[in-house]
N, C-alpha and C positions, 0 to 999 in steps of 0.2 A: 504493500500500500504506500510505503514511503517513496518508492520509485515512481509511482504514478503521480504523486503530489509534486515531486521534483520536476517531472516531465511537464506537468501543467504549468508550473511556475516558469520554467525555462521557455516554453512555447509562448506563454503570454507576454513575457518580457521581450522576446524577439519580435512578436507582432507589434508591440507598442513602439519599438525602436525603428521599425520599418516605415519609410516615408510613404504614406497612403495617398497624399494629395497631389501626386505627380500627374500632370496632364501632358499628353503628347503634343509636340509642336505641329504646326501646319504641314511642315515638310514630311514628318513621320506619318501623319494622317493620309496625305496624298500618296505617299509611297505604298502604304498598306492598301489603299483603295485601288491604285493602279495594279497591284498584284492580284486583286480580285476582278480586274477587267474594266475599271473605270477609264473613260477617255473624255476629253473635252470636245464640244461640238465643232470648234474651229480646227480640230485635227482631222475631221472627216473629209473625205473627198466627195464633192457634190457634183453631179452632172445635171445640167439643165438641157432642155430639149434643143435649144439652138447651139449648144456646145457639141452635140453628138452629130457626126457626119453620117447622113443616111446615104446608102449606096443603091 
């Protein structure tokens, strides 16, 4: 029982020392989103009817 108590105290103290309010930067968010497939609309190649040459 004393081992469980020591484990709980150690785990609690480690959790309290860990910085919980860390927020990711905009660059980190964009990097993660791009890895999931995000892209900006200005990166798309757009074809208009008058740009396509009909044969």
